[in-house]
N, C-alpha and C positions, 0 to 999 in steps of 0.2 A: 850546703843547705839547698832545700827545694824552694823555689819561688812560686808563689801563687799571685795572680793578678786578674783583673777584669771585673766588671760589674756583677758577675754571678759567682765569683770566687767565695764569697761569704753569704750567698743567697740562701734563703729558706723558703718563704712563701712562693717565690718565683719558680720553685721546682715543681709546683702543683698543676699548672695549666688553669683553665677556667672552669672545669667541670668537677667541683669538689665542694663539700660543705665546710664547716668550721674544722680546722685542723691545727692543733697546737704541737703535736709530736714533731712535725717538720721543723719547728723553731730551734730544735736542739741538734739538727743534722745538716748543716751547711757543708760543702766540700772542705772548707778551711777548718771547721770544727772537727770533722771526721779525721782529717789527716793529722791535725794536732793531737788528737786523742791517740792515734795509732803510732805516731813517730815521736811525739813530744813537741811542744810548741817551740822549744829552743832550736829545732832543726828546720823550722819553716820560716820563710820570710814572706811578708804580705804587703802589698800596696794595691789599692783598688784600681788606680790607673785612670779610670774615667767612669762616667755614668752612662746608662743606657739611653736616657731620653733628653740629653742636651749635648751641645758641641764643645763643652768646656774641656780644654786640653791642659789645664794647669797641673794636673796630677801625673801626666805622662812621663815627664823627665824623672820624677822621683821613682816611678815604677821601673824605668829603664836602668837607673842606677842600682836599684835593688836586684834586678835581674843580672846585671854585670857581676855582682858580688855573690851570685849563686851558681850552682852546678847545672840546674835544669829549670826552665820556666814553663809553667802550665797556666794558660790564659783562658779564663771562662767568659765567654761572650754570648750574645744572642738577643733574644726578645723577651718581653714580659707581657703579662695579661692585658695591659692597657693598649698594647700595640696590635694585638691579634685576638679577636673575639667575634662572636656572632654579631652581625649587623655593622661591622667595622672593617672596611677594606684598607689595606696599606697601599700607598702610592708608589712604593719601591720595594724591591726585594733585597736591597743593600742592608748591611748592618747599620742600625741607627746610631746617631751620635758620633763620638770620636773613637769608636771601638776599632775600626780598621787602622786608624792612626796609631793607636796603642799597640796593636799587633805588629805593625811595620817597625815601630821604634824598638820593640823588644827583639824582633827578628834581626835588626841591625847590630845588636850586641853580640851576635854569632854564638849565643848559648843554645844548646839543644832546647827545642820548644815543642810543646803540644798545645793545640787549640781545641778547647772543648766547647761545643755549640749547645746552648740551652734554648730551645725553641719548639714551636709546634708546627709552624708553617715553613714554606720554602724560603731559603736564603740564597742570594747570589754571592758565592765565595770564591770566585775565580782566582784572585790574587792569593788567597789563603791556600787553595788547592795546589797552586803552582809553586808555592814557596815554603809552606809549613811542612816540616818533616813528618808530622803526625796530626791527624784530625780525629776527634771523637765526637760523633753525633749522638748526644744524650737525649735529645728531644726534651720534654718535661718529665724528668725521671721519677717523680712522685715523692712521697713523704720521707722515704729513706734514700732518696736519690743522691743526696750529698755524700752518704757513705759509699754508695755504689760507684760513683765517679771519682771518688778520692783515690 
């Protein structure tokens, strides 16, 4: 099975950035939904792993266990609109919350891994760049972005 994790793995509105009006089409097109539609939900394992905006690590072990039982792990991390917007400066370029901890824990399973970045601004990803076999910079991919990055 294919394992999906990270706070953006089942994201919809976070695919849009800040410059959009009302959009409900995106609600049906998260990366997890798109892949489940393409491959069948029975071939996908999912565990969120962590949130973007807090340091809660309570879901990371569950995500690592699911990754261990899978063939490949795809981890969707990044930022969301409350962290980067007009009139708001970030104080760090690091991934917020426990996202890097999630990536490191899944990396430790030794399963093939892809890290997908969902963001608009710069991110400091030195550890990811040195260790992850593959990185996809998706930025904020838009209303059908979940399908595109799936």
